[in-house]
TIVEX-799729 format. One line per 8 residues: number of its first residue (from 0); for each residue x, y, z of N, C-alpha, C. Coordinates in Angstrom, 1 decimal, decimal comma, m for minus. Example, Ala and Ser with C-alpha at 12.3 -4.5 7.8 and 13.67 -1.06 7.14 Angstrom:
<pts>
0 = 13,2 m5,7 7,8 12,3 m4,5 7,8 13,2 m3,3 7,8 ~ 12,8 m2,2 7,1 13,7 m1,1 7,1 12,9 0,0 7,9
</pts>
This chain:
<pts>
0 = 333,9 73,7 61,1 333,5 72,3 61,2 334,3 71,4 60,1 ~ 334,8 70,3 60,6 335,5 69,4 59,7 334,5 68,3 59,2 ~ 334,5 68,1 57,9 333,7 67,0 57,3 334,5 65,8 57,1 ~ 334,0 64,6 56,9 334,8 63,4 56,7 335,8 63,6 55,6 ~ 337,0 63,1 55,8 338,1 63,2 54,8 339,3 62,6 55,4 ~ 340,3 62,5 54,5 341,6 61,9 54,9 342,5 63,0 55,5 ~ 343,3 62,5 56,5 344,2 63,4 57,3 345,7 63,1 57,1 ~ 346,5 64,1 56,9 347,9 64,0 56,8 348,5 64,9 57,8
8 = 349,4 64,3 58,6 350,2 65,1 59,6 351,6 65,3 59,1 ~ 352,0 66,6 59,2 353,3 67,0 58,6 354,2 67,7 59,5 ~ 355,5 67,3 59,6 356,5 68,0 60,3 357,7 68,1 59,4 ~ 358,9 68,4 59,9 360,1 68,6 59,1 360,6 67,3 58,5 ~ 360,9 66,3 59,4 361,6 65,1 59,0 360,8 63,8 59,1 ~ 359,6 63,9 59,7 358,7 62,8 59,8 359,2 61,6 60,7 ~ 360,0 62,0 61,7 360,4 61,0 62,7 360,0 61,3 64,1 ~ 359,6 62,5 64,4 359,3 62,9 65,8 357,8 63,3 66,0
16 = 357,4 64,5 65,5 356,1 65,0 65,7 355,0 64,3 64,9 ~ 355,2 64,3 63,6 354,1 63,8 62,7 353,8 62,3 62,9 ~ 354,8 61,5 63,2 354,4 60,1 63,5 353,6 60,0 64,8 ~ 354,0 60,8 65,7 353,2 60,8 67,0 351,8 61,3 66,7 ~ 351,7 62,4 65,9 350,3 62,9 65,5 349,5 61,9 64,8 ~ 350,2 61,2 63,9 349,5 60,1 63,1 348,9 59,1 64,1 ~ 349,8 58,6 65,0 349,3 57,6 66,0 348,2 58,1 66,9 ~ 348,4 59,3 67,4 347,4 59,8 68,3 346,0 60,0 67,6
24 = 346,1 60,6 66,4 344,9 60,8 65,6 344,2 59,5 65,3 ~ 345,0 58,5 64,8 344,4 57,2 64,5 343,7 56,6 65,7 ~ 344,4 56,7 66,8 343,8 56,1 68,1 342,6 56,8 68,5 ~ 342,5 58,2 68,4 341,4 58,9 68,8 340,2 58,9 67,9 ~ 340,5 58,5 66,6 339,4 58,6 65,6 339,0 57,2 65,1 ~ 339,1 56,2 66,0 338,8 54,8 65,6 337,3 54,7 65,1 ~ 336,4 55,5 65,7 335,0 55,4 65,3 334,7 56,0 64,0 ~ 335,6 56,7 63,4 335,4 57,3 62,1 336,2 56,5 61,1
32 = 335,8 56,6 59,8 336,5 55,9 58,7 337,5 56,9 58,1 ~ 338,6 57,2 58,8 339,5 58,2 58,3 340,9 57,5 58,0 ~ 341,4 57,9 56,8 342,8 57,4 56,5 343,7 58,5 57,1 ~ 344,6 58,1 57,9 345,6 59,0 58,5 347,0 58,6 58,1 ~ 347,8 59,5 57,8 349,2 59,3 57,4 350,0 60,4 57,9 ~ 351,3 60,3 57,7 352,2 61,4 58,1 353,3 61,5 57,0 ~ 353,9 62,7 57,0 355,0 62,9 56,0 355,9 64,1 56,5 ~ 357,1 64,2 56,0 358,0 65,3 56,3 358,2 66,2 55,1
40 = 358,5 67,4 55,4 358,8 68,4 54,4 360,1 68,0 53,7 ~ 361,1 67,6 54,5 362,4 67,2 54,0 362,5 65,7 53,9 ~ 363,5 65,2 53,2 363,7 63,8 53,0 364,9 63,2 53,8 ~ 365,2 63,9 54,9 366,3 63,5 55,8 366,3 62,0 56,2 ~ 365,1 61,6 56,6 364,9 60,3 57,2 364,0 59,3 56,5 ~ 363,8 59,5 55,2 363,0 58,6 54,4 363,3 57,1 54,6 ~ 362,3 56,4 54,9 362,4 54,9 55,1 362,8 54,5 56,6 ~ 363,1 55,5 57,4 363,5 55,2 58,8 362,3 55,2 59,7
48 = 362,4 54,4 60,8 361,3 54,4 61,8 361,3 55,7 62,6 ~ 360,2 55,9 63,3 360,2 57,1 64,2 361,3 57,1 65,2 ~ 361,7 58,3 65,6 362,7 58,5 66,7 362,3 57,6 67,9 ~ 363,3 56,9 68,5 363,0 56,0 69,6 362,2 56,7 70,8 ~ 362,5 58,0 70,9 361,8 58,8 72,0 360,3 59,0 71,7 ~ 360,0 59,2 70,4 358,6 59,3 70,0 357,9 57,9 70,2 ~ 358,6 56,9 69,8 358,0 55,5 70,0 357,8 55,3 71,5 ~ 358,7 55,7 72,3 358,6 55,5 73,8 357,4 56,3 74,3
56 = 357,3 57,6 74,0 356,2 58,4 74,6 354,9 57,9 74,0 ~ 354,8 57,4 72,8 353,6 56,9 72,3 353,2 55,6 73,0 ~ 354,1 54,7 73,2 353,9 53,4 73,9 353,4 53,7 75,3 ~ 354,0 54,7 76,0 353,7 55,1 77,3 352,2 55,5 77,4 ~ 351,7 56,0 76,3 350,3 56,4 76,2 349,4 55,4 75,5 ~ 349,9 54,2 75,3 349,1 53,1 74,7 349,0 53,1 73,2 ~ 349,9 53,7 72,5 349,9 53,8 71,1 351,2 53,2 70,5 ~ 351,0 52,4 69,5 352,2 51,8 68,9 352,5 52,5 67,5
64 = 353,6 53,2 67,4 353,9 53,8 66,1 355,2 53,2 65,6 ~ 355,7 52,1 66,2 357,0 51,6 65,8 357,1 51,0 64,4 ~ 356,0 50,7 63,8 356,0 50,2 62,4 355,9 51,3 61,3 ~ 355,8 52,5 61,7 355,7 53,6 60,7 357,1 53,8 60,1 ~ 357,1 54,3 58,9 358,3 54,6 58,1 358,2 56,0 57,6 ~ 359,3 56,8 57,8 359,3 58,2 57,3 359,2 58,3 55,8 ~ 358,5 59,3 55,4 358,4 59,6 53,9 358,4 61,1 53,8 ~ 358,7 61,5 52,6 358,7 63,0 52,2 357,3 63,3 51,7
72 = 356,9 64,5 51,9 355,6 65,0 51,4 355,7 65,0 49,8 ~ 354,6 64,6 49,2 354,6 64,6 47,7 353,4 65,5 47,3 ~ 353,5 66,2 46,1 352,4 67,0 45,7 351,1 66,2 45,5 ~ 351,2 64,9 45,2 350,1 64,1 45,1 349,3 64,1 46,4 ~ 349,9 64,3 47,5 349,3 64,3 48,8 348,1 65,3 48,9 ~ 348,3 66,4 48,1 347,2 67,4 48,0 345,9 66,8 47,5 ~ 346,0 65,8 46,6 344,8 65,2 46,0 344,2 64,1 46,9 ~ 345,1 63,5 47,7 344,7 62,4 48,6 344,1 62,8 49,9
80 = 344,6 63,9 50,5 344,3 64,3 51,8 343,5 65,6 51,8 ~ 342,3 65,6 52,4 341,5 66,8 52,5 342,0 67,7 53,6 ~ 342,6 67,1 54,6 343,1 67,9 55,8 344,6 67,6 56,0 ~ 345,4 68,7 56,0 346,8 68,6 56,2 347,1 69,4 57,5 ~ 347,5 68,7 58,5 347,8 69,4 59,8 349,3 69,5 60,0 ~ 349,8 70,7 60,1 351,3 70,8 60,3 351,6 71,2 61,7 ~ 352,9 70,9 62,1 353,3 71,1 63,5 353,7 72,5 63,8 ~ 354,3 73,2 62,8 354,7 74,6 63,1 354,6 75,5 61,9
88 = 354,8 76,8 62,1 354,6 77,7 61,0 355,5 77,5 59,9 ~ 356,7 77,1 60,1 357,7 76,8 59,0 357,1 75,7 58,1 ~ 356,5 74,7 58,6 355,9 73,6 57,8 354,7 74,2 57,1 ~ 353,9 75,1 57,7 352,8 75,7 57,1 353,2 76,5 55,9 ~ 354,2 77,4 56,1 354,6 78,2 55,0 355,3 77,4 53,8 ~ 356,0 76,3 54,2 356,5 75,4 53,1 355,4 74,8 52,3 ~ 354,4 74,4 52,9 353,3 73,8 52,1 352,5 74,8 51,4 ~ 352,3 76,0 52,0 351,6 77,1 51,3 352,3 77,5 50,0
96 = 353,7 77,5 50,1 354,5 77,9 48,9 354,3 76,9 47,8 ~ 354,2 75,6 48,2 353,9 74,5 47,2 352,5 74,8 46,5 ~ 351,6 75,3 47,3 350,2 75,5 46,9 350,2 76,6 45,8 ~ 351,2 77,4 45,7 351,2 78,5 44,7 351,5 77,8 43,3 ~ 352,1 76,7 43,3 352,4 76,0 42,1 351,4 75,0 41,7 ~ 350,9 74,3 42,8 349,9 73,2 42,6 348,6 73,5 43,2 ~ 347,6 73,5 42,4 346,2 73,8 42,9 345,8 72,7 43,9 ~ 345,2 73,1 45,0 344,8 72,2 46,0 343,5 72,6 46,7
104 = 342,7 71,7 47,1 341,5 71,9 47,9 341,8 71,5 49,3 ~ 343,0 71,1 49,6 343,3 70,6 51,0 343,3 71,8 51,9 ~ 342,8 71,6 53,1 342,8 72,6 54,2 344,1 72,3 54,9 ~ 345,0 73,4 55,0 346,3 73,3 55,6 346,2 74,2 56,9 ~ 346,5 73,6 58,0 346,5 74,5 59,2 347,3 73,8 60,3 ~ 347,7 74,7 61,3 348,4 74,2 62,5 347,5 73,2 63,2 ~ 348,1 72,0 63,6 347,4 71,0 64,3 346,9 71,6 65,7 ~ 347,7 72,3 66,4 347,4 72,8 67,7 347,1 74,3 67,6
112 = 346,4 74,7 66,5 346,0 76,1 66,2 345,5 76,8 67,5 ~ 346,0 78,0 67,8 347,0 78,8 67,1 348,4 78,6 67,5 ~ 348,7 77,5 68,2 350,0 77,3 68,8 350,9 76,3 67,9 ~ 352,2 76,5 68,0 353,1 75,6 67,3 353,4 74,4 68,2 ~ 353,8 73,3 67,6 354,3 72,2 68,4 355,8 72,2 68,0 ~ 356,6 72,5 69,0 358,1 72,7 68,7 358,7 71,3 68,5 ~ 359,7 71,3 67,6 360,5 70,1 67,3 361,3 69,6 68,5 ~ 361,0 68,4 69,0 361,7 67,9 70,2 363,0 67,2 69,9
120 = 363,4 67,1 68,6 364,5 66,3 68,1 365,8 66,6 68,9 ~ 366,1 67,8 69,1 367,4 68,1 69,8 367,2 68,3 71,3 ~ 366,0 68,0 71,8 365,7 68,1 73,2 365,9 66,8 74,0 ~ 365,4 66,7 75,2 365,4 65,5 76,0 364,1 64,8 76,0 ~ 363,9 63,8 76,9 362,7 63,1 76,9 361,5 64,0 77,3 ~ 361,8 65,0 78,1 360,7 65,9 78,5 360,2 66,7 77,3 ~ 361,0 67,0 76,3 360,6 67,7 75,1 359,6 66,9 74,3 ~ 359,8 65,5 74,3 358,9 64,6 73,6 357,6 64,5 74,4
128 = 357,6 64,6 75,7 356,4 64,6 76,5 355,6 65,8 76,2 ~ 356,2 67,0 76,1 355,6 68,2 75,8 355,0 68,2 74,4 ~ 355,7 67,7 73,4 355,2 67,6 72,1 354,0 66,6 72,0 ~ 354,1 65,5 72,7 353,0 64,6 72,8 351,7 65,3 73,3 ~ 351,9 66,0 74,4 350,7 66,7 75,0 350,1 67,7 74,1 ~ 350,9 68,5 73,4 350,4 69,4 72,5 349,7 68,8 71,3 ~ 350,3 67,7 70,8 349,7 66,9 69,7 348,3 66,4 70,2 ~ 348,3 65,8 71,4 347,0 65,3 71,9 345,9 66,4 71,9
136 = 346,3 67,5 72,4 345,4 68,7 72,5 344,9 69,1 71,1 ~ 345,8 69,1 70,2 345,4 69,5 68,8 344,5 68,4 68,2 ~ 344,8 67,2 68,4 343,9 66,1 67,8 342,5 66,2 68,5 ~ 342,5 66,4 69,7 341,2 66,5 70,5 340,4 67,7 69,9 ~ 341,1 68,8 69,7 340,4 70,0 69,1 339,8 69,7 67,8 ~ 340,6 69,1 66,9 340,1 68,7 65,5 338,9 67,8 65,6 ~ 339,1 66,7 66,4 338,0 65,7 66,4 336,7 66,2 67,1 ~ 336,9 67,2 68,0 335,7 67,8 68,6 334,8 68,5 67,6
144 = 335,3 68,8 66,5 334,5 69,5 65,4 334,2 68,6 64,2 ~ 334,6 67,3 64,3 334,4 66,3 63,2 333,0 66,0 63,0 ~ 332,5 66,0 61,8 331,1 65,7 61,6 331,0 64,6 60,5
</pts>
């Protein structure tokens, strides 16, 4: 069971999956008072908007993520966010490794547990549709247990 808390969505670069997850979760959790943000493990795209294909698939589903800006995960995020949802196992292990150095009470888990949400960056539009659908399912799973 999830108790009220802030949510951070994390992927590698913060321009494809995690901005989508932030938008979907914000949209689905409007009745709750939840701060939702997203970040990337790497700093490849810091300050950039989401990938245009993520923006498109979000808009197609009634969600506007066009104003988001990519940022890199900071260790301070462990103090701000009670729940950190990652898109794949590599993201999971990267954050768990940071936890060895920095103590945290944040719950870190795969968003679409037990499944990964593959990075659509090098794929086509269909890859972004698949990522969106898996993100939607993961957000629905999390919110179904929200108290």
